[in-house]
N, CA, C, O and the ligand as a Tripos MOL2 file, in Angstrom:
@<TRIPOS>MOLECULE
protein
  209   207    53     0     0
PROTEIN
NO_CHARGES

@<TRIPOS>ATOM
      1 N          -9.8190    0.0660  -13.7440 N.3       1 MET1
      2 CA         -8.9580    0.0360  -12.4140 C.3       1 MET1
      3 C          -9.0130    1.9280  -12.0030 C.2       1 MET1
      4 O          -8.2580    2.3980  -11.1520 O.2       1 MET1
      5 N          -9.7700    2.5760  -12.5850 N.am      2 GLU2
      6 CA         -9.8190    4.1750  -12.5200 C.3       2 GLU2
      7 C         -10.3290    4.4490  -11.1510 C.2       2 GLU2
      8 O          -9.9890    5.4780  -10.5680 O.2       2 GLU2
      9 N         -11.1580    3.5470  -10.5890 N.am      3 ASP3
     10 CA        -11.6350    3.7640   -9.2300 C.3       3 ASP3
     11 C         -10.9900    3.2940   -8.2620 C.2       3 ASP3
     12 O         -11.3230    3.5800   -7.1120 O.2       3 ASP3
     13 N          -9.9350    2.4760   -8.5260 N.am      4 LYS4
     14 CA         -9.0790    1.9430   -7.2930 C.3       4 LYS4
     15 C          -7.9080    2.6160   -6.9020 C.2       4 LYS4
     16 O          -7.2310    3.2590   -7.7030 O.2       4 LYS4
     17 N          -7.6430    2.5030   -5.7460 N.am      5 LEU5
     18 CA         -6.3640    3.3600   -5.2670 C.3       5 LEU5
     19 C          -5.1310    2.1020   -5.2320 C.2       5 LEU5
     20 O          -5.2100    0.8770   -5.1450 O.2       5 LEU5
     21 N          -4.0330    3.0090   -5.3400 N.am      6 LYS6
     22 CA         -2.6320    2.3060   -5.3640 C.3       6 LYS6
     23 C          -1.8920    2.4610   -4.0380 C.2       6 LYS6
     24 O          -1.7810    3.4690   -3.3400 O.2       6 LYS6
     25 N          -1.3700    1.1180   -3.8360 N.am      7 VAL7
     26 CA         -0.5800    1.2090   -2.4170 C.3       7 VAL7
     27 C           0.7090    1.9970   -2.6640 C.2       7 VAL7
     28 O           1.3620    1.6130   -3.6340 O.2       7 VAL7
     29 N           1.1150    2.8580   -2.0780 N.am      8 LYS8
     30 CA          2.3090    3.5690   -2.0670 C.3       8 LYS8
     31 C           3.4140    3.1720   -1.0330 C.2       8 LYS8
     32 O           3.0220    3.0140    0.1230 O.2       8 LYS8
     33 N           4.5810    3.0120   -1.2640 N.am      9 CYS9
     34 CA          5.5670    2.9310   -0.3350 C.3       9 CYS9
     35 C           5.8370    3.9400    0.7550 C.2       9 CYS9
     36 O           6.3740    4.9870    0.3930 O.2       9 CYS9
     37 N           5.5790    3.8050    1.8970 N.am     10 PRO10
     38 CA          5.8460    4.8230    3.0360 C.3      10 PRO10
     39 C           7.1190    5.5120    2.9670 C.2      10 PRO10
     40 O           7.2660    6.6400    3.4380 O.2      10 PRO10
     41 N           8.1410    4.7960    2.3310 N.am     11 PHE11
     42 CA          9.4860    5.3620    2.4940 C.3      11 PHE11
     43 C           9.8030    6.1820    1.3410 C.2      11 PHE11
     44 O          10.2610    7.3090    1.5290 O.2      11 PHE11
     45 N           9.6370    5.8060    0.3380 N.am     12 CYS12
     46 CA          9.9650    6.6080   -0.8870 C.3      12 CYS12
     47 C           8.8810    7.1220   -1.9000 C.2      12 CYS12
     48 O           9.1380    7.8680   -2.8440 O.2      12 CYS12
     49 N           7.4270    6.5480   -1.5360 N.am     13 GLY13
     50 CA          6.3620    7.1280   -2.3210 C.3      13 GLY13
     51 C           6.1020    6.4330   -3.6300 C.2      13 GLY13
     52 O           5.2640    6.8380   -4.4360 O.2      13 GLY13
     53 N           7.0310    5.1210   -3.8480 N.am     14 TYR14
     54 CA          6.7030    4.5550   -5.0320 C.3      14 TYR14
     55 C           5.2580    3.8330   -5.1100 C.2      14 TYR14
     56 O           4.7780    3.1450   -4.2090 O.2      14 TYR14
     57 N           4.7190    4.0900   -6.2250 N.am     15 GLU15
     58 CA          3.5120    3.3800   -6.3520 C.3      15 GLU15
     59 C           3.5420    1.8500   -6.7550 C.2      15 GLU15
     60 O           3.9510    1.4340   -7.8380 O.2      15 GLU15
     61 N           3.1070    1.1670   -5.8450 N.am     16 MET16
     62 CA          3.2290   -0.3520   -6.0930 C.3      16 MET16
     63 C           2.0720   -0.7780   -7.0780 C.2      16 MET16
     64 O           1.0250   -0.1350   -7.1470 O.2      16 MET16
     65 N           2.3260   -1.9100   -7.8400 N.am     17 PRO17
     66 CA          1.2130   -2.4940   -8.7480 C.3      17 PRO17
     67 C           0.3060   -3.2770   -7.9450 C.2      17 PRO17
     68 O          -0.0580   -4.4040   -8.2820 O.2      17 PRO17
     69 N          -0.1370   -2.5850   -6.6820 N.am     18 ILE18
     70 CA         -1.1860   -3.2140   -5.7800 C.3      18 ILE18
     71 C          -2.3520   -2.2180   -5.6920 C.2      18 ILE18
     72 O          -2.2300   -1.0450   -5.3400 O.2      18 ILE18
     73 N          -3.4370   -2.7890   -6.0320 N.am     19 TYR19
     74 CA         -4.8660   -1.9480   -5.9090 C.3      19 TYR19
     75 C          -5.6680   -2.3240   -4.8010 C.2      19 TYR19
     76 O          -5.6300   -3.4140   -4.2310 O.2      19 TYR19
     77 N          -6.4790   -1.2470   -4.4990 N.am     20 PHE20
     78 CA         -7.4460   -1.5780   -3.5550 C.3      20 PHE20
     79 C          -8.5650   -0.6820   -3.7390 C.2      20 PHE20
     80 O          -8.3770    0.3260   -4.4210 O.2      20 PHE20
     81 N          -9.8070   -0.9190   -3.1820 N.am     21 ASP21
     82 CA        -10.7310    0.0260   -3.2310 C.3      21 ASP21
     83 C         -11.1610    0.5450   -1.9210 C.2      21 ASP21
     84 O         -10.7700   -0.0530   -0.9180 O.2      21 ASP21
     85 N         -11.8730    1.5220   -1.8070 N.am     22 LYS22
     86 CA        -12.0840    2.3500   -0.4110 C.3      22 LYS22
     87 C         -12.6580    1.4520    0.4620 C.2      22 LYS22
     88 O         -12.2770    1.5390    1.6290 O.2      22 LYS22
     89 N         -13.5020    0.5840    0.1870 N.am     23 GLU23
     90 CA        -14.1530   -0.3940    1.2240 C.3      23 GLU23
     91 C         -13.1210   -1.4790    1.7130 C.2      23 GLU23
     92 O         -13.4710   -2.1870    2.6580 O.2      23 GLU23
     93 N         -12.0120   -1.6500    1.2110 N.am     24 SER24
     94 CA        -11.0310   -2.7350    1.6410 C.3      24 SER24
     95 C         -10.4180   -2.4330    3.2130 C.2      24 SER24
     96 O         -10.3630   -1.2950    3.6770 O.2      24 SER24
     97 N         -10.0340   -3.4740    3.8370 N.am     25 LYS25
     98 CA         -9.3360   -3.4510    4.8130 C.3      25 LYS25
     99 C          -8.1050   -4.4060    4.8830 C.2      25 LYS25
    100 O          -8.1550   -5.5720    4.4910 O.2      25 LYS25
    101 N          -7.0540   -3.8460    5.3870 N.am     26 CYS26
    102 CA         -5.7700   -4.8020    5.2630 C.3      26 CYS26
    103 C          -4.7630   -4.4970    6.4040 C.2      26 CYS26
    104 O          -4.5600   -3.3380    6.7650 O.2      26 CYS26
    105 N          -4.1370   -5.5610    6.9630 N.am     27 ARG27
    106 CA         -3.1220   -5.3730    7.8490 C.3      27 ARG27
    107 C          -2.3070   -6.5960    7.7910 C.2      27 ARG27
    108 O          -2.8810   -7.6280    7.4420 O.2      27 ARG27
    109 N          -0.9560   -6.6390    8.1030 N.am     28 GLY28
    110 CA         -0.3250   -7.8970    8.4450 C.3      28 GLY28
    111 C           0.1310   -8.4370    7.1060 C.2      28 GLY28
    112 O           0.6060   -9.5690    7.0170 O.2      28 GLY28
    113 N          -0.0080   -7.6560    6.0930 N.am     29 VAL29
    114 CA          0.4870   -8.0870    4.5790 C.3      29 VAL29
    115 C           1.7600   -7.3500    4.2910 C.2      29 VAL29
    116 O           1.6810   -6.1260    4.4000 O.2      29 VAL29
    117 N           3.0170   -7.8980    3.9160 N.am     30 PHE30
    118 CA          4.1650   -7.1440    3.7090 C.3      30 PHE30
    119 C           4.5750   -7.3990    2.3610 C.2      30 PHE30
    120 O           4.4680   -8.4770    1.7750 O.2      30 PHE30
    121 N           5.0420   -6.3550    1.9190 N.am     31 VAL31
    122 CA          5.8850   -6.3450    0.4640 C.3      31 VAL31
    123 C           6.9650   -5.8550    0.5670 C.2      31 VAL31
    124 O           7.2130   -5.1350    1.5340 O.2      31 VAL31
    125 N           7.9110   -6.1150   -0.4110 N.am     32 PHE32
    126 CA          8.8910   -5.3480   -0.6720 C.3      32 PHE32
    127 C           8.8500   -4.3060   -1.6330 C.2      32 PHE32
    128 O           8.2540   -4.5980   -2.6700 O.2      32 PHE32
    129 N           9.3580   -3.1040   -1.5510 N.am     33 CYS33
    130 CA          9.1960   -1.8220   -2.2930 C.3      33 CYS33
    131 C           9.8520   -2.2490   -3.6960 C.2      33 CYS33
    132 O          10.8870   -2.9160   -3.6890 O.2      33 CYS33
    133 N           9.2910   -1.8920   -4.8010 N.am     34 LYS34
    134 CA          9.9960   -2.1180   -5.8940 C.3      34 LYS34
    135 C          10.6820   -0.8920   -6.5520 C.2      34 LYS34
    136 O          11.1040   -0.8800   -7.7080 O.2      34 LYS34
    137 N          10.7400    0.1110   -5.6950 N.am     35 GLY35
    138 CA         11.3200    1.3580   -6.1520 C.3      35 GLY35
    139 C          13.0270    0.8240   -6.2800 C.2      35 GLY35
    140 O          13.6190    0.0330   -5.5450 O.2      35 GLY35
    141 N          13.4810    1.4870   -7.3470 N.am     36 ARG36
    142 CA         15.0490    0.8500   -7.6200 C.3      36 ARG36
    143 C          15.9850    1.0470   -6.5120 C.2      36 ARG36
    144 O          16.8230    0.1950   -6.2170 O.2      36 ARG36
    145 N          15.8480    2.2060   -5.8690 N.am     37 LYS37
    146 CA         16.6990    2.4750   -4.7650 C.3      37 LYS37
    147 C          16.3310    2.1330   -3.4020 C.2      37 LYS37
    148 O          17.1540    2.1490   -2.4860 O.2      37 LYS37
    149 N          15.1030    1.8210   -3.2490 N.am     38 CYS38
    150 CA         14.3770    1.4700   -1.9960 C.3      38 CYS38
    151 C          14.6040    0.2850   -1.4700 C.2      38 CYS38
    152 O          15.4250    0.0400   -0.5860 O.2      38 CYS38
    153 N          13.6850   -0.6750   -2.1480 N.am     39 LYS39
    154 CA         13.5720   -2.2200   -1.7470 C.3      39 LYS39
    155 C          13.3470   -2.3620   -0.2590 C.2      39 LYS39
    156 O          13.7040   -3.4270    0.2430 O.2      39 LYS39
    157 N          12.8480   -1.5140    0.4560 N.am     40 LYS40
    158 CA         12.4060   -1.7860    1.8520 C.3      40 LYS40
    159 C          11.1810   -2.5740    1.9050 C.2      40 LYS40
    160 O          10.3490   -2.4870    1.0010 O.2      40 LYS40
    161 N          11.0130   -3.3830    2.9690 N.am     41 LYS41
    162 CA          9.8770   -4.1650    3.5250 C.3      41 LYS41
    163 C           8.9640   -3.1020    4.0220 C.2      41 LYS41
    164 O           9.4630   -2.1480    4.6190 O.2      41 LYS41
    165 N           7.6210   -3.1680    3.8310 N.am     42 PHE42
    166 CA          6.5510   -2.4570    4.3570 C.3      42 PHE42
    167 C           5.4390   -3.0090    4.5730 C.2      42 PHE42
    168 O           5.1150   -3.8000    3.6880 O.2      42 PHE42
    169 N           4.5310   -2.8660    5.6440 N.am     43 GLU43
    170 CA          3.4550   -3.4070    5.6930 C.3      43 GLU43
    171 C           2.2380   -2.5300    5.1760 C.2      43 GLU43
    172 O           2.0410   -1.3430    5.4310 O.2      43 GLU43
    173 N           1.4730   -3.3650    4.4010 N.am     44 ILE44
    174 CA          0.2860   -2.6200    3.7320 C.3      44 ILE44
    175 C          -0.7960   -2.5470    4.9880 C.2      44 ILE44
    176 O          -1.2510   -3.5080    5.6080 O.2      44 ILE44
    177 N          -1.0570   -1.2650    5.1720 N.am     45 ILE45
    178 CA         -2.2150   -1.1020    6.3360 C.3      45 ILE45
    179 C          -3.0870   -0.2110    5.4910 C.2      45 ILE45
    180 O          -2.6780    0.8230    4.9610 O.2      45 ILE45
    181 N          -4.3870   -0.7060    5.3930 N.am     46 ILE46
    182 CA         -5.5500    0.0320    4.5760 C.3      46 ILE46
    183 C          -6.7180    0.2490    5.5160 C.2      46 ILE46
    184 O          -7.2820   -0.7300    6.0040 O.2      46 ILE46
    185 N          -7.0770    1.3860    5.7730 N.am     47 ASN47
    186 CA         -8.2770    1.4370    6.6210 C.3      47 ASN47
    187 C          -8.3690    0.8830    8.0700 C.2      47 ASN47
    188 O          -9.4650    0.7170    8.6050 O.2      47 ASN47
    189 N          -7.1860    0.5970    8.7000 N.am     48 GLU48
    190 CA         -7.0270   -0.0010    9.8120 C.3      48 GLU48
    191 C          -6.9360    1.0250   11.0410 C.2      48 GLU48
    192 O          -7.1920    0.7120   12.2030 O.2      48 GLU48
    193 N          -6.5550    2.2250   10.6350 N.am     49 ASN49
    194 CA         -6.2900    3.1860   11.6400 C.3      49 ASN49
    195 C          -7.5010    4.4390   11.7110 C.2      49 ASN49
    196 O          -7.3820    5.5030   12.3180 O.2      49 ASN49
    197 N          -8.4880    4.0580   11.0460 N.am     50 LYS50
    198 CA         -9.6380    5.0060   10.7380 C.3      50 LYS50
    199 C         -10.6750    4.6330   11.6180 C.2      50 LYS50
    200 O         -10.8110    3.4240   11.8060 O.2      50 LYS50
    201 N         -11.4730    5.4510   12.2280 N.am     51 VAL51
    202 CA        -12.4880    5.1440   12.9530 C.3      51 VAL51
    203 C         -13.5570    5.5500   12.0180 C.2      51 VAL51
    204 O         -13.5920    6.6430   11.4530 O.2      51 VAL51
    205 N         -14.6630    4.3500   11.8510 N.am     52 ARG52
    206 CA        -15.8030    4.3740   11.0110 C.3      52 ARG52
    207 C         -17.1110    4.6380   11.5750 C.2      52 ARG52
    208 O         -18.1040    4.6600   10.8480 O.2      52 ARG52
    209 ZN         10.0390    2.5170   -1.4160 Zn       53 ZN53
@<TRIPOS>BOND
     1     1     2 1
     2     2     3 1
     3     3     4 2
     4     3     5 am
     5     5     6 1
     6     6     7 1
     7     7     8 2
     8     7     9 am
     9     9    10 1
    10    10    11 1
    11    11    12 2
    12    11    13 am
    13    13    14 1
    14    14    15 1
    15    15    16 2
    16    15    17 am
    17    17    18 1
    18    18    19 1
    19    19    20 2
    20    19    21 am
    21    21    22 1
    22    22    23 1
    23    23    24 2
    24    23    25 am
    25    25    26 1
    26    26    27 1
    27    27    28 2
    28    27    29 am
    29    29    30 1
    30    30    31 1
    31    31    32 2
    32    31    33 am
    33    33    34 1
    34    34    35 1
    35    35    36 2
    36    35    37 am
    37    37    38 1
    38    38    39 1
    39    39    40 2
    40    39    41 am
    41    41    42 1
    42    42    43 1
    43    43    44 2
    44    43    45 am
    45    45    46 1
    46    46    47 1
    47    47    48 2
    48    47    49 am
    49    49    50 1
    50    50    51 1
    51    51    52 2
    52    51    53 am
    53    53    54 1
    54    54    55 1
    55    55    56 2
    56    55    57 am
    57    57    58 1
    58    58    59 1
    59    59    60 2
    60    59    61 am
    61    61    62 1
    62    62    63 1
    63    63    64 2
    64    63    65 am
    65    65    66 1
    66    66    67 1
    67    67    68 2
    68    67    69 am
    69    69    70 1
    70    70    71 1
    71    71    72 2
    72    71    73 am
    73    73    74 1
    74    74    75 1
    75    75    76 2
    76    75    77 am
    77    77    78 1
    78    78    79 1
    79    79    80 2
    80    79    81 am
    81    81    82 1
    82    82    83 1
    83    83    84 2
    84    83    85 am
    85    85    86 1
    86    86    87 1
    87    87    88 2
    88    87    89 am
    89    89    90 1
    90    90    91 1
    91    91    92 2
    92    91    93 am
    93    93    94 1
    94    94    95 1
    95    95    96 2
    96    95    97 am
    97    97    98 1
    98    98    99 1
    99    99   100 2
   100    99   101 am
   101   101   102 1
   102   102   103 1
   103   103   104 2
   104   103   105 am
   105   105   106 1
   106   106   107 1
   107   107   108 2
   108   107   109 am
   109   109   110 1
   110   110   111 1
   111   111   112 2
   112   111   113 am
   113   113   114 1
   114   114   115 1
   115   115   116 2
   116   115   117 am
   117   117   118 1
   118   118   119 1
   119   119   120 2
   120   119   121 am
   121   121   122 1
   122   122   123 1
   123   123   124 2
   124   123   125 am
   125   125   126 1
   126   126   127 1
   127   127   128 2
   128   127   129 am
   129   129   130 1
   130   130   131 1
   131   131   132 2
   132   131   133 am
   133   133   134 1
   134   134   135 1
   135   135   136 2
   136   135   137 am
   137   137   138 1
   138   138   139 1
   139   139   140 2
   140   139   141 am
   141   141   142 1
   142   142   143 1
   143   143   144 2
   144   143   145 am
   145   145   146 1
   146   146   147 1
   147   147   148 2
   148   147   149 am
   149   149   150 1
   150   150   151 1
   151   151   152 2
   152   151   153 am
   153   153   154 1
   154   154   155 1
   155   155   156 2
   156   155   157 am
   157   157   158 1
   158   158   159 1
   159   159   160 2
   160   159   161 am
   161   161   162 1
   162   162   163 1
   163   163   164 2
   164   163   165 am
   165   165   166 1
   166   166   167 1
   167   167   168 2
   168   167   169 am
   169   169   170 1
   170   170   171 1
   171   171   172 2
   172   171   173 am
   173   173   174 1
   174   174   175 1
   175   175   176 2
   176   175   177 am
   177   177   178 1
   178   178   179 1
   179   179   180 2
   180   179   181 am
   181   181   182 1
   182   182   183 1
   183   183   184 2
   184   183   185 am
   185   185   186 1
   186   186   187 1
   187   187   188 2
   188   187   189 am
   189   189   190 1
   190   190   191 1
   191   191   192 2
   192   191   193 am
   193   193   194 1
   194   194   195 1
   195   195   196 2
   196   195   197 am
   197   197   198 1
   198   198   199 1
   199   199   200 2
   200   199   201 am
   201   201   202 1
   202   202   203 1
   203   203   204 2
   204   203   205 am
   205   205   206 1
   206   206   207 1
   207   207   208 2
@<TRIPOS>SUBSTRUCTURE
     1 MET1         2 RESIDUE 1 A MET
     2 GLU2         6 RESIDUE 1 A GLU
     3 ASP3        10 RESIDUE 1 A ASP
     4 LYS4        14 RESIDUE 1 A LYS
     5 LEU5        18 RESIDUE 1 A LEU
     6 LYS6        22 RESIDUE 1 A LYS
     7 VAL7        26 RESIDUE 1 A VAL
     8 LYS8        30 RESIDUE 1 A LYS
     9 CYS9        34 RESIDUE 1 A CYS
    10 PRO10       38 RESIDUE 1 A PRO
    11 PHE11       42 RESIDUE 1 A PHE
    12 CYS12       46 RESIDUE 1 A CYS
    13 GLY13       50 RESIDUE 1 A GLY
    14 TYR14       54 RESIDUE 1 A TYR
    15 GLU15       58 RESIDUE 1 A GLU
    16 MET16       62 RESIDUE 1 A MET
    17 PRO17       66 RESIDUE 1 A PRO
    18 ILE18       70 RESIDUE 1 A ILE
    19 TYR19       74 RESIDUE 1 A TYR
    20 PHE20       78 RESIDUE 1 A PHE
    21 ASP21       82 RESIDUE 1 A ASP
    22 LYS22       86 RESIDUE 1 A LYS
    23 GLU23       90 RESIDUE 1 A GLU
    24 SER24       94 RESIDUE 1 A SER
    25 LYS25       98 RESIDUE 1 A LYS
    26 CYS26      102 RESIDUE 1 A CYS
    27 ARG27      106 RESIDUE 1 A ARG
    28 GLY28      110 RESIDUE 1 A GLY
    29 VAL29      114 RESIDUE 1 A VAL
    30 PHE30      118 RESIDUE 1 A PHE
    31 VAL31      122 RESIDUE 1 A VAL
    32 PHE32      126 RESIDUE 1 A PHE
    33 CYS33      130 RESIDUE 1 A CYS
    34 LYS34      134 RESIDUE 1 A LYS
    35 GLY35      138 RESIDUE 1 A GLY
    36 ARG36      142 RESIDUE 1 A ARG
    37 LYS37      146 RESIDUE 1 A LYS
    38 CYS38      150 RESIDUE 1 A CYS
    39 LYS39      154 RESIDUE 1 A LYS
    40 LYS40      158 RESIDUE 1 A LYS
    41 LYS41      162 RESIDUE 1 A LYS
    42 PHE42      166 RESIDUE 1 A PHE
    43 GLU43      170 RESIDUE 1 A GLU
    44 ILE44      174 RESIDUE 1 A ILE
    45 ILE45      178 RESIDUE 1 A ILE
    46 ILE46      182 RESIDUE 1 A ILE
    47 ASN47      186 RESIDUE 1 A ASN
    48 GLU48      190 RESIDUE 1 A GLU
    49 ASN49      194 RESIDUE 1 A ASN
    50 LYS50      198 RESIDUE 1 A LYS
    51 VAL51      202 RESIDUE 1 A VAL
    52 ARG52      206 RESIDUE 1 A ARG
    53 ZN53       209 GROUP 0 **** ****
């Protein structure tokens, strides 16, 4: 998994146990942060706001 990137919570920066590679695209997927004091829901957006 060394070449994979981790999804980070935009609120607290917690690294979620969710991995993606640089070619992936994602939006509309929601998770709850697993950070102990955070627990916020956020959308996983990967490579959807970049111009290619
Ligand atoms: Zn968080």
